[in-house]
ROSE-4610 file (N, C-alpha, C; in Angstrom, 1 decimal, always signed):
// ROSE-4610
residu = [M/M/M/K/K/K/L/L/L/I/I/I/I/I/I/G/G/G/L/L/L/G/G/G/N/N/N/P/P/P/G/G/G/A/A/A/Q/Q/Q/Y/Y/Y/A/A/A/R/R/R/N/N/N/R/R/R/H/H/H/N/N/N/I/I/I/G/G/G/F/F/F/M/M/M/A/A/A/L/L/L/D/D/D/R/R/R/I/I/I/A/A/A/A/A/A/D/D/D/H/H/H/G/G/G/F/F/F/T/T/T/S/S/S/W/W/W/K/K/K/A/A/A/R/R/R/F/F/F/Q/Q/Q/G/G/G/Q/Q/Q/I/I/I/A/A/A/E/E/E/G/G/G/R/R/R/L/L/L/G/G/G/G/G/G/D/D/D/K/K/K/A/A/A/L/L/L/L/L/L/L/L/L/K/K/K/P/P/P/Q/Q/Q/T/T/T/F/F/F/M/M/M/N/N/N/L/L/L/S/S/S/G/G/G/Q/Q/Q/S/S/S/V/V/V/G/G/G/E/E/E/A/A/A/M/M/M/R/R/R/Y/Y/Y/L/L/L/K/K/K/L/L/L/T/T/T/P/P/P/D/D/D/D/D/D/V/V/V/I/I/I/V/V/V/L/L/L/H/H/H/D/D/D/E/E/E/L/L/L/D/D/D/L/L/L/A/A/A/P/P/P/G/G/G/K/K/K/L/L/L/R/R/R/L/L/L/K/K/K/Q/Q/Q/G/G/G/G/G/G/G/G/G/H/H/H/A/A/A/G/G/G/H/H/H/N/N/N/G/G/G/L/L/L/R/R/R/S/S/S/I/I/I/H/H/H/Q/Q/Q/H/H/H/I/I/I/G/G/G/E/E/E/A/A/A/Y/Y/Y/A/A/A/R/R/R/V/V/V/R/R/R/L/L/L/G/G/G/I/I/I/G/G/G/H/H/H/P/P/P/G/G/G/N/N/N/K/K/K/D/D/D/A/A/A/V/V/V/A/A/A/G/G/G/Y/Y/Y/V/V/V/L/L/L/H/H/H/D/D/D/F/F/F/A/A/A/K/K/K/A/A/A/D/D/D/E/E/E/D/D/D/W/W/W/L/L/L/D/D/D/D/D/D/L/L/L/M/M/M/R/R/R/G/G/G/I/I/I/S/S/S/D/D/D/G/G/G/A/A/A/D/D/D/H/H/H/L/L/L/A/A/A/A/A/A/G/G/G/D/D/D/G/G/G/A/A/A/K/K/K/F/F/F/Q/Q/Q/N/N/N/A/A/A/V/V/V/A/A/A/Q/Q/Q/R/R/R/T/T/T/A/A/A/P/P/P/P/P/P/R/R/R/N/N/N/A/A/A/G/G/G/R/R/R/P/P/P/A/A/A/P/P/P/V/V/V/A/A/A/K/K/K/T/T/T/P/P/P/P/P/P/A/A/A/P/P/P/E/E/E/A/A/A/P/P/P/V/V/V/E/E/E/D/D/D/T/T/T/R/R/R/S/S/S/A/A/A/L/L/L/Q/Q/Q/R/R/R/L/L/L/A/A/A/D/D/D/R/R/R/F/F/F/K/K/K]
num = [1/1/1/2/2/2/3/3/3/4/4/4/5/5/5/6/6/6/7/7/7/8/8/8/9/9/9/10/10/10/11/11/11/12/12/12/13/13/13/14/14/14/15/15/15/16/16/16/17/17/17/18/18/18/19/19/19/20/20/20/21/21/21/22/22/22/23/23/23/24/24/24/25/25/25/26/26/26/27/27/27/28/28/28/29/29/29/30/30/30/31/31/31/32/32/32/33/33/33/34/34/34/35/35/35/36/36/36/37/37/37/38/38/38/39/39/39/40/40/40/41/41/41/42/42/42/43/43/43/44/44/44/45/45/45/46/46/46/47/47/47/48/48/48/49/49/49/50/50/50/51/51/51/52/52/52/53/53/53/54/54/54/55/55/55/56/56/56/57/57/57/58/58/58/59/59/59/60/60/60/61/61/61/62/62/62/63/63/63/64/64/64/65/65/65/66/66/66/67/67/67/68/68/68/69/69/69/70/70/70/71/71/71/72/72/72/73/73/73/74/74/74/75/75/75/76/76/76/77/77/77/78/78/78/79/79/79/80/80/80/81/81/81/82/82/82/83/83/83/84/84/84/85/85/85/86/86/86/87/87/87/88/88/88/89/89/89/90/90/90/91/91/91/92/92/92/93/93/93/94/94/94/95/95/95/96/96/96/97/97/97/98/98/98/99/99/99/100/100/100/101/101/101/102/102/102/103/103/103/104/104/104/105/105/105/106/106/106/107/107/107/108/108/108/109/109/109/110/110/110/111/111/111/112/112/112/113/113/113/114/114/114/115/115/115/116/116/116/117/117/117/118/118/118/119/119/119/120/120/120/121/121/121/122/122/122/123/123/123/124/124/124/125/125/125/126/126/126/127/127/127/128/128/128/129/129/129/130/130/130/131/131/131/132/132/132/133/133/133/134/134/134/135/135/135/136/136/136/137/137/137/138/138/138/139/139/139/140/140/140/141/141/141/142/142/142/143/143/143/144/144/144/145/145/145/146/146/146/147/147/147/148/148/148/149/149/149/150/150/150/151/151/151/152/152/152/153/153/153/154/154/154/155/155/155/156/156/156/157/157/157/158/158/158/159/159/159/160/160/160/161/161/161/162/162/162/163/163/163/164/164/164/165/165/165/166/166/166/167/167/167/168/168/168/169/169/169/170/170/170/171/171/171/172/172/172/173/173/173/174/174/174/175/175/175/176/176/176/177/177/177/178/178/178/179/179/179/180/180/180/181/181/181/182/182/182/183/183/183/184/184/184/185/185/185/186/186/186/187/187/187/188/188/188/189/189/189/190/190/190/191/191/191/192/192/192/193/193/193/194/194/194/195/195/195/196/196/196/197/197/197/198/198/198/199/199/199/200/200/200/201/201/201/202/202/202/203/203/203/204/204/204/205/205/205/206/206/206/207/207/207/208/208/208/209/209/209/210/210/210/211/211/211/212/212/212/213/213/213/214/214/214/215/215/215/216/216/216/217/217/217/218/218/218/219/219/219/220/220/220/221/221/221/222/222/222/223/223/223/224/224/224/225/225/225]
x = [-19.1/-17.7/-16.9/-15.6/-14.8/-13.7/-13.4/-12.2/-11.2/-10.1/-9.0/-7.8/-7.3/-6.3/-5.1/-3.9/-2.6/-2.0/-1.4/-0.8/+0.7/+1.2/+2.7/+3.0/+4.2/+4.6/+5.0/+4.7/+5.0/+6.5/+7.0/+8.4/+9.3/+10.2/+11.1/+12.0/+12.3/+13.1/+12.4/+11.1/+10.3/+9.8/+10.0/+9.4/+9.6/+10.8/+11.1/+11.1/+10.6/+10.5/+9.5/+9.7/+8.7/+7.3/+7.3/+6.1/+5.3/+5.9/+5.2/+4.7/+4.6/+4.2/+2.8/+2.0/+0.6/+0.6/+1.5/+1.7/+2.2/+3.1/+3.7/+2.6/+1.7/+0.6/-0.3/-0.7/-1.6/-0.9/+0.4/+1.1/+1.0/+1.2/+1.1/-0.3/-1.3/-2.7/-2.9/-2.6/-2.8/-2.1/-0.9/-0.1/-0.7/-1.1/-1.5/-3.0/-3.8/-5.2/-5.6/-4.7/-5.0/-5.7/-5.3/-5.9/-5.3/-6.0/-5.5/-4.2/-3.5/-2.3/-2.7/-1.7/-1.9/-2.1/-3.0/-3.2/-3.6/-3.3/-3.5/-5.0/-5.5/-6.9/-7.1/-8.0/-8.3/-7.1/-6.2/-5.0/-4.2/-4.3/-3.6/-3.3/-2.9/-2.8/-3.8/-4.6/-5.6/-5.4/-5.9/-6.0/-7.3/-8.0/-9.3/-9.3/-10.2/-10.2/-11.4/-11.3/-12.3/-11.6/-12.3/-11.8/-13.0/-12.9/-14.0/-15.3/-15.1/-16.3/-16.9/-16.5/-17.0/-15.9/-16.4/-15.5/-14.8/-13.5/-12.7/-11.8/-11.6/-10.7/-9.5/-8.3/-7.1/-6.7/-6.3/-5.9/-4.7/-3.7/-2.4/-2.4/-2.8/-2.8/-1.4/-1.3/+0.0/+0.1/-0.6/-0.6/+0.5/+1.3/+2.1/+1.3/+1.9/+1.1/+0.2/+0.7/+0.0/-1.3/-1.5/-2.7/-3.4/-3.3/-3.9/-5.4/-6.0/-7.5/-8.0/-7.3/-7.7/-8.1/-7.2/-7.3/-8.5/-8.5/-9.5/-10.9/-11.0/-12.3/-12.8/-11.9/-12.4/-12.9/-12.1/-12.6/-13.9/-14.1/-15.3/-16.5/-16.4/-17.5/-17.8/-16.8/-17.1/-17.8/-17.3/-17.9/-19.1/-19.5/-20.7/-20.6/-19.5/-19.3/-19.4/-19.6/-19.6/-18.3/-18.0/-16.8/-16.9/-18.0/-18.1/-17.6/-17.4/-16.9/-15.4/-14.8/-13.4/-12.5/-11.4/-10.4/-9.0/-8.3/-7.0/-6.0/-4.9/-3.7/-2.6/-2.0/-1.0/+0.0/+1.1/+2.2/+1.7/+2.2/+1.8/+3.0/+3.4/+4.6/+4.4/+3.2/+2.9/+2.7/+3.0/+2.9/+4.3/+4.7/+6.0/+6.1/+7.3/+7.4/+6.8/+6.0/+5.3/+4.0/+3.6/+2.3/+1.2/+0.0/-1.1/-2.3/-3.1/-4.3/-5.4/-6.6/-7.7/-8.4/-8.9/-9.6/-10.7/-11.8/-13.0/-13.2/-13.1/-13.3/-12.3/-12.5/-11.6/-10.7/-9.8/-8.9/-7.7/-6.9/-5.8/-4.5/-4.5/-3.2/-2.0/-2.2/-1.1/-0.6/-1.1/-0.7/-1.1/-0.2/-0.6/-1.5/-1.3/-2.1/-3.6/-3.7/-5.1/-5.7/-4.9/-5.4/-6.0/-5.4/-5.9/-7.2/-7.2/-8.4/-9.6/-9.3/-10.3/-11.0/-10.1/-10.6/-11.5/-11.3/-12.1/-13.3/-13.2/-14.3/-14.8/-14.2/-14.6/-13.8/-14.2/-13.4/-14.0/-15.2/-15.9/-15.4/-14.2/-13.7/-12.8/-12.5/-11.7/-10.3/-9.4/-8.0/-7.3/-6.3/-5.4/-4.1/-3.8/-2.5/-1.4/-0.4/+0.8/+2.0/+2.4/+3.4/+4.8/+5.5/+6.8/+7.8/+7.2/+8.1/+8.3/+8.9/+9.2/+10.7/+11.2/+12.7/+13.1/+12.1/+12.4/+12.4/+12.6/+12.6/+11.7/+10.8/+9.8/+10.5/+11.6/+12.3/+12.9/+13.1/+13.7/+12.6/+11.3/+10.2/+10.3/+10.4/+10.4/+11.4/+12.6/+13.7/+13.5/+12.9/+12.7/+11.7/+10.5/+9.5/+9.9/+10.8/+11.2/+12.5/+12.9/+14.1/+13.6/+14.4/+14.1/+14.1/+13.3/+13.4/+14.8/+15.3/+16.6/+16.6/+17.8/+17.9/+17.3/+17.6/+17.1/+15.6/+14.9/+13.4/+12.8/+13.6/+13.0/+12.2/+12.6/+11.8/+10.4/+10.4/+9.1/+8.2/+8.8/+8.0/+7.4/+8.2/+7.6/+6.5/+6.7/+5.6/+4.4/+4.5/+3.3/+2.6/+3.4/+2.7/+2.0/+2.6/+2.0/+0.7/+0.7/-0.4/-1.6/-1.3/-2.3/-2.9/-2.1/-2.7/-3.5/-3.0/-3.8/-5.2/-5.3/-6.5/-7.3/-6.9/-7.5/-9.0/-9.4/-10.8/-11.6/-11.1/-11.8/-11.9/-10.8/-10.7/-11.8/-11.9/-13.0/-14.4/-14.5/-15.8/-16.2/-15.3/-15.5/-15.4/-14.7/-14.5/-13.1/-13.0/-11.8/-11.1/-11.8/-11.2/-10.5/-11.2/-10.6/-9.4/-9.5/-8.4/-7.1/-7.3/-6.2/-5.7/-6.5/-6.0/-5.2/-5.5/-4.7/-3.3/-3.3/-2.0/-1.2/-1.9/-1.1/-0.5/-1.2/-0.6/+0.7/+0.9/+2.2/+3.2/+2.7/+3.6/+3.9/+3.0/+3.2/+2.6/+3.3/+2.8/+3.0/+2.2/+2.3/+3.7/+4.1/+5.4/+5.9/+5.0/+5.5/+5.3/+5.0/+4.8/+6.0/+5.9/+7.1/+8.0/+7.7/+8.5/+8.0/+8.8/+8.3/+7.8/+6.7/+6.1/+7.1/+7.2/+8.1/+7.9/+9.0/+8.8/+8.7/+7.6/+7.3/+8.4/+8.9/+9.9/+9.3/+9.8/+9.3/+10.0/+9.2/+9.8/+10.6/+11.7/+12.5/+11.7/+12.0/+11.3/+11.8/+10.9/+11.4/+12.3/+13.3/+14.3/+13.6/+14.0/+13.4/+14.0/+13.2/+13.8/+14.8/+15.8/+16.9/+16.5/+16.6/+16.1/+17.1/+16.5/+17.3/+17.5/+18.8/+19.1/+19.6/+19.5/+20.0/+19.1/+19.6/+18.8/+18.1/+17.1/+16.4/+17.4/+18.3/+19.3/+20.2/+20.6/+21.5/+20.8/+19.6/+18.8/+18.7/+18.4/+18.3/+19.6/+20.7/+22.0/+22.4/+22.0/+22.3/+21.6/+20.4/+19.7/+20.4/+21.2/+21.8/+23.3/+23.7/+25.1/+25.3]
y = [-5.3/-5.5/-6.1/-5.7/-6.3/-7.1/-8.2/-9.1/-8.9/-8.2/-7.9/-8.8/-9.6/-10.6/-10.3/-10.4/-10.3/-11.6/-12.0/-13.4/-13.3/-14.3/-14.4/-15.6/-15.7/-16.8/-16.3/-17.0/-16.5/-16.7/-15.9/-16.0/-14.9/-14.5/-13.4/-13.7/-14.9/-15.3/-15.0/-14.9/-14.6/-13.2/-12.4/-11.1/-10.2/-10.2/-9.3/-10.0/-11.2/-11.9/-11.3/-11.4/-10.9/-11.5/-12.8/-13.5/-12.9/-12.1/-11.6/-10.1/-9.7/-8.3/-8.0/-9.1/-8.9/-8.6/-9.3/-9.0/-7.6/-7.2/-5.8/-4.8/-5.0/-4.0/-3.9/-5.0/-5.0/-4.3/-4.6/-3.9/-2.4/-1.9/-0.5/+0.1/-0.6/-0.2/-0.1/-1.2/-1.2/-0.1/+0.2/+1.3/+2.6/+2.9/+4.2/+4.5/+3.5/+3.7/+3.4/+3.3/+3.1/+1.8/+0.7/-0.6/-1.1/-2.1/-2.7/-3.4/-3.8/-4.6/-6.0/-6.6/-7.9/-8.9/-9.8/-10.9/-12.2/-13.3/-14.6/-15.0/-15.3/-15.8/-16.4/-17.3/-17.9/-18.5/-19.1/-19.6/-18.6/-17.3/-16.2/-15.1/-14.0/-12.8/-11.8/-11.2/-10.3/-8.9/-7.9/-6.5/-5.9/-5.3/-4.7/-3.2/-2.6/-1.2/-0.8/+0.5/+1.0/+1.6/+1.4/+2.0/+2.7/+4.1/+4.8/+4.7/+4.6/+4.6/+3.2/+2.2/+0.8/-0.1/-1.1/-2.0/-2.9/-3.1/-4.0/-4.8/-6.0/-7.0/-7.3/-7.1/-7.5/-8.8/-9.7/-11.1/-11.5/-11.9/-12.5/-14.0/-14.9/-16.3/-16.7/-17.6/-18.1/-19.6/-20.0/-21.5/-21.8/-20.8/-20.8/-20.7/-20.2/-19.8/-20.9/-22.1/-23.1/-23.5/-23.1/-23.5/-22.3/-21.2/-19.9/-20.0/-20.8/-21.0/-21.5/-22.2/-22.7/-21.6/-20.6/-19.4/-18.6/-18.3/-17.5/-18.1/-19.4/-20.0/-20.0/-20.2/-20.2/-18.8/-17.8/-16.4/-16.1/-16.4/-16.2/-16.8/-18.1/-18.8/-18.2/-17.9/-17.3/-15.9/-15.1/-13.8/-13.7/-14.9/-15.0/-14.1/-14.1/-13.3/-14.1/-13.4/-14.1/-13.7/-14.4/-14.0/-12.6/-12.0/-10.6/-9.6/-10.1/-9.3/-9.4/-10.3/-10.6/-9.9/-9.4/-8.8/-9.4/-9.9/-10.6/-9.8/-9.4/-8.7/-9.8/-9.9/-10.9/-10.5/-11.2/-10.9/-11.4/-10.7/-11.0/-11.0/-12.2/-12.3/-11.6/-11.6/-11.1/-9.6/-8.9/-7.5/-6.9/-5.8/-5.2/-4.7/-4.7/-4.2/-2.9/-2.8/-1.5/-1.3/-2.1/-2.0/-2.7/-2.3/-2.9/-3.0/-4.1/-4.3/-4.9/-4.5/-5.1/-6.2/-7.2/-8.3/-8.8/-9.1/-9.6/-11.0/-12.0/-13.4/-13.9/-15.0/-15.6/-16.7/-17.1/-18.2/-17.8/-18.8/-18.5/-18.3/-18.6/-18.5/-19.2/-20.3/-21.0/-20.5/-19.4/-18.9/-19.8/-20.4/-21.4/-20.9/-19.6/-19.1/-18.9/-18.4/-18.2/-19.6/-20.6/-21.9/-22.5/-22.3/-22.8/-22.0/-20.7/-20.0/-20.4/-20.7/-21.2/-22.5/-23.3/-24.6/-24.5/-23.4/-23.2/-22.3/-21.3/-20.3/-20.1/-20.7/-20.5/-19.3/-18.8/-17.8/-16.4/-16.2/-15.0/-13.9/-13.7/-12.7/-11.7/-10.6/-9.5/-9.8/-9.4/-9.5/-8.2/-7.9/-6.8/-7.4/-7.4/-8.0/-7.0/-7.4/-6.5/-7.0/-6.2/-6.6/-6.7/-7.8/-8.0/-8.4/-8.5/-8.8/-10.3/-10.7/-12.2/-12.4/-13.5/-13.7/-14.0/-14.3/-14.6/-16.0/-16.9/-18.3/-19.0/-19.8/-20.4/-21.3/-21.8/-22.7/-21.9/-20.5/-19.7/-19.0/-19.3/-18.6/-18.9/-20.1/-20.5/-19.7/-19.7/-19.0/-17.5/-17.0/-15.6/-15.0/-15.7/-15.2/-15.4/-16.4/-16.6/-15.9/-14.9/-14.1/-12.7/-12.1/-10.7/-9.7/-8.7/-7.6/-7.0/-6.6/-6.0/-4.6/-4.1/-2.7/-1.7/-2.0/-1.1/-1.1/-2.0/-2.0/-1.2/-0.7/+0.0/+1.2/+2.0/+3.2/+2.9/+2.1/+1.8/+1.0/+0.2/-0.6/+0.3/+1.2/+2.2/+3.0/+3.5/+4.3/+3.4/+2.2/+1.3/+1.1/+0.8/+0.6/+1.9/+3.0/+4.3/+4.5/+4.2/+4.4/+3.5/+2.2/+1.3/+1.8/+2.3/+2.8/+4.0/+4.9/+6.1/+5.8/+4.7/+4.4/+3.3/+2.9/+1.8/+2.0/+3.3/+3.6/+3.3/+3.7/+3.4/+1.9/+1.2/-0.2/-0.9/-0.6/-1.2/-0.8/+0.4/+0.8/+0.2/-0.4/-1.0/-0.1/+1.1/+2.1/+1.9/+1.0/+0.6/+1.7/+2.6/+3.7/+4.7/+5.0/+6.0/+5.3/+4.0/+3.3/+3.3/+3.0/+3.0/+4.4/+5.4/+6.7/+7.1/+6.7/+7.1/+6.4/+5.2/+4.5/+5.2/+5.6/+6.2/+7.5/+8.2/+9.5/+9.3/+8.1/+7.8/+7.2/+6.3/+5.5/+6.1/+7.0/+7.6/+9.1/+9.9/+11.3/+12.0/+13.1/+13.9/+14.3/+14.2/+14.5/+15.9/+16.8/+18.2/+18.5/+17.4/+17.7/+18.2/+19.2/+19.8/+20.7/+20.8/+21.6/+23.0/+24.1/+25.4/+25.7/+26.5/+26.9/+27.6/+27.3/+28.0/+29.5/+30.3/+31.8/+32.2/+33.0/+33.5/+34.5/+34.3/+35.2/+36.5/+37.6/+38.9/+39.2/+39.4/+39.7/+41.0/+41.1/+42.3/+43.5/+44.6/+45.8/+46.2/+46.7/+47.0/+48.2/+48.2/+49.3/+50.5/+51.7/+53.0/+53.3/+53.9/+54.2/+55.3/+55.2/+56.2/+57.4/+58.6/+59.8/+60.2/+60.4/+60.8/+62.3/+62.7/+64.1/+64.7/+63.9/+64.4/+65.5/+66.4/+67.3/+66.7/+67.3/+66.7/+66.6/+67.5/+67.4/+66.2/+66.0/+64.9/+63.5/+63.5/+62.2/+61.9/+62.9/+62.8/+62.3/+62.9/+62.6/+61.1/+60.7/+59.3/+58.3/+58.6/+57.6/+57.3/+58.2/+58.0/+57.6/+57.2/+56.8/+55.4]
z = [+12.1/+12.5/+11.4/+11.3/+10.3/+11.0/+10.4/+10.8/+9.7/+10.1/+9.2/+9.6/+8.6/+8.9/+8.1/+8.7/+8.1/+8.1/+7.0/+6.9/+7.1/+7.7/+8.0/+8.8/+9.3/+10.1/+11.5/+12.6/+13.9/+14.3/+15.2/+15.6/+15.1/+16.0/+15.6/+14.4/+14.1/+12.9/+11.6/+11.6/+10.4/+10.3/+11.4/+11.5/+10.3/+9.7/+8.6/+7.2/+7.2/+5.9/+5.0/+3.7/+2.7/+2.9/+3.3/+3.5/+4.7/+5.5/+6.7/+6.5/+5.3/+5.0/+5.5/+5.6/+6.1/+7.6/+8.3/+9.8/+10.0/+9.1/+9.3/+9.1/+8.1/+7.9/+9.1/+9.6/+10.8/+12.0/+12.2/+13.3/+13.1/+11.9/+11.7/+11.9/+11.5/+11.7/+13.2/+13.9/+15.4/+16.1/+15.7/+16.4/+16.1/+14.9/+14.5/+14.9/+15.0/+15.3/+16.7/+17.6/+19.0/+19.4/+18.7/+19.1/+20.4/+21.0/+22.2/+21.9/+23.0/+22.9/+22.3/+21.6/+21.1/+22.2/+22.0/+23.0/+22.2/+22.9/+22.2/+22.2/+21.0/+20.9/+19.5/+19.4/+18.1/+17.3/+18.1/+17.5/+16.8/+17.3/+16.7/+17.8/+17.3/+18.1/+17.6/+18.5/+18.1/+18.8/+18.1/+18.7/+18.3/+19.3/+19.0/+19.0/+18.2/+18.1/+17.2/+16.7/+15.8/+14.6/+13.4/+12.2/+11.6/+11.4/+10.8/+11.7/+13.0/+13.9/+14.1/+13.3/+13.5/+14.1/+14.8/+15.5/+14.5/+14.8/+14.0/+14.8/+14.4/+15.0/+14.1/+14.5/+13.7/+14.2/+13.3/+13.6/+12.8/+13.6/+13.0/+13.3/+12.4/+12.8/+13.2/+14.2/+14.7/+14.4/+13.4/+13.1/+12.0/+11.6/+10.4/+9.1/+8.1/+6.9/+6.4/+6.2/+5.6/+6.3/+7.5/+8.3/+8.8/+8.1/+8.5/+8.6/+7.8/+7.8/+9.1/+9.8/+11.1/+12.0/+12.1/+13.0/+12.5/+11.2/+10.6/+10.8/+10.5/+10.6/+12.1/+13.0/+14.5/+14.9/+14.4/+14.8/+14.1/+12.9/+12.2/+12.8/+13.2/+13.8/+15.2/+16.0/+17.3/+17.2/+16.3/+16.1/+15.2/+14.7/+13.8/+12.6/+12.0/+10.8/+9.5/+8.4/+7.1/+6.3/+5.2/+4.4/+4.0/+3.8/+3.4/+4.5/+5.7/+6.8/+6.9/+6.1/+6.2/+5.2/+5.6/+4.7/+5.0/+4.0/+4.2/+3.5/+4.2/+3.7/+3.5/+2.3/+2.1/+1.0/+1.0/+0.1/-1.3/-2.4/-3.7/-4.6/-5.1/-6.0/-7.3/-7.8/-9.2/-9.3/-8.2/-8.2/-7.9/-8.5/-8.3/-6.8/-6.2/-4.9/-4.6/-3.6/-3.3/-3.9/-4.9/-5.5/-4.7/-4.8/-4.0/-4.9/-4.7/-5.5/-4.5/-4.8/-4.0/-4.9/-4.2/-5.0/-4.1/-4.7/-3.9/-4.5/-3.6/-4.1/-5.1/-5.7/-6.7/-6.1/-6.9/-6.5/-5.6/-5.2/-4.3/-5.0/-6.3/-7.1/-6.5/-5.8/-5.3/-4.0/-3.4/-2.1/-1.0/-0.3/+0.7/+1.8/+2.2/+3.3/+2.8/+1.6/+1.0/+0.7/+0.3/+0.0/+1.3/+2.4/+3.7/+4.1/+3.9/+4.2/+3.3/+2.1/+1.2/+1.7/+2.3/+2.7/+3.9/+4.7/+5.9/+5.8/+4.9/+4.9/+3.4/+2.5/+1.1/+0.5/-0.7/-1.4/-1.4/-0.8/-1.0/+0.0/+0.2/+1.1/+0.4/+0.9/+0.3/+0.6/-0.4/-0.2/-0.6/+0.1/-0.2/-0.6/-1.9/-2.4/-2.3/-1.6/-1.3/-2.1/-3.1/-4.0/-3.4/-3.6/-3.1/-4.2/-5.5/-6.6/-6.7/-7.8/-8.0/-8.2/-7.7/-7.9/-9.3/-10.2/-11.6/-12.0/-10.9/-11.2/-10.1/-10.6/-9.6/-8.6/-9.0/-8.0/-6.9/-7.0/-6.0/-5.1/-5.4/-4.7/-3.2/-2.8/-1.4/-0.6/-1.1/-0.4/-0.4/-1.5/-1.6/-0.6/-0.5/+0.4/+1.9/+2.1/+3.5/+3.8/+3.0/+3.3/+3.7/+4.5/+5.0/+3.8/+3.9/+3.0/+3.0/+1.8/+1.7/+2.3/+2.6/+3.1/+2.1/+0.8/-0.3/-0.4/+0.3/+0.3/+1.4/+2.3/+3.5/+3.2/+2.2/+1.9/+1.4/+0.3/-0.3/+0.7/+1.5/+2.4/+3.5/+4.0/+5.0/+4.4/+3.1/+2.5/+2.3/+1.9/+1.7/+3.1/+4.1/+5.4/+5.9/+5.7/+6.1/+5.3/+4.0/+3.1/+3.6/+3.9/+4.3/+5.6/+6.5/+7.8/+7.5/+6.6/+6.3/+5.8/+5.0/+4.3/+5.1/+6.3/+7.0/+7.2/+7.5/+7.8/+6.5/+5.4/+4.1/+3.7/+4.0/+3.8/+4.6/+5.9/+6.7/+6.3/+5.7/+5.3/+3.9/+3.3/+2.0/+0.8/+1.1/+0.0/-0.6/-1.6/-2.1/-2.9/-3.5/-4.3/-3.3/-2.2/-1.3/-0.6/-0.3/+0.3/-0.6/-1.9/-2.8/-3.0/-3.0/-3.2/-2.0/-0.8/+0.4/+0.3/-0.2/-0.4/-1.4/-2.5/-3.6/-3.2/-2.3/-1.8/-1.1/-0.6/+0.1/-0.9/-1.7/-2.6/-3.9/-4.4/-5.7/-5.7/-4.9/-4.7/-6.1/-6.3/-7.5/-7.8/-9.1/-9.5/-9.1/-9.0/-8.6/-7.1/-6.3/-4.9/-4.3/-3.6/-2.8/-3.7/-5.0/-5.8/-5.9/-5.9/-6.0/-7.4/-7.4/-8.7/-9.6/-10.9/-11.7/-11.8/-11.8/-11.8/-13.2/-13.5/-14.8/-15.2/-16.5/-17.0/-17.5/-17.2/-17.7/-19.0/-20.1/-21.4/-21.3/-22.1/-22.1/-22.6/-22.0/-22.5/-23.9/-24.8/-26.2/-26.1/-27.0/-27.0/-27.5/-26.9/-27.3/-28.7/-29.6/-31.0/-30.9/-31.7/-31.7/-32.6/-32.0/-32.7/-33.9/-35.0/-36.2/-36.2/-36.1/-36.0/-37.3/-38.4/-39.6/-40.2/-41.0/-41.7/-42.9/-43.4/-44.6/-45.7/-45.9/-47.0/-46.8/-45.5/-45.3/-45.5/-45.1/-45.3/-46.8/-47.6/-49.0/-49.6/-49.2/-49.7/-49.3/-48.1/-47.6/-48.5/-49.0/-49.7/-51.0/-51.6/-52.9/-52.7/-51.5/-51.4/-51.9]
């Protein structure tokens, strides 16, 4: 069984915040893969279903970002899971908008949600880092992540959510390459996708030689003109 966690803050006022991209990803997976309705449990909202034939539990902690580890730790203990069974989807300032990277273990890089999870279960869990870009000034980060995505972000955000859902079976199975490929098919399709094949140009037919109707005497005379 996999415990797949999306990070964010509870409440309608935060629903479209950049910080809530983890919640958004789980909502898309639940809707596309026929998971149960969301219900309250483990200090969060959970939905149950199957990914790639195996059971999976989606968890959106409702403790606010800075205390996410409380919810994650409670769920892990009850389900008797290890950090190897846990996958966390979260916003990533150090990736360009729409980019995605996988990471197994390691530090929290100052992310308060990951910091809290580290405190409760350690660092040996998998992360899906979802790029939201950086405001350019560290003093502007708090306002940036707690601000809604701009209208101009809607297309790439929808492509990213669709790609994550497309690859969710592979993510749960631990096949990172196939998961990333599924995402790339949505976010970076081949340059010639949907374009008609170029039409081969037919070379022009050679011109037929012009028949010389001059007499032998005329040809000889023309040579000495």
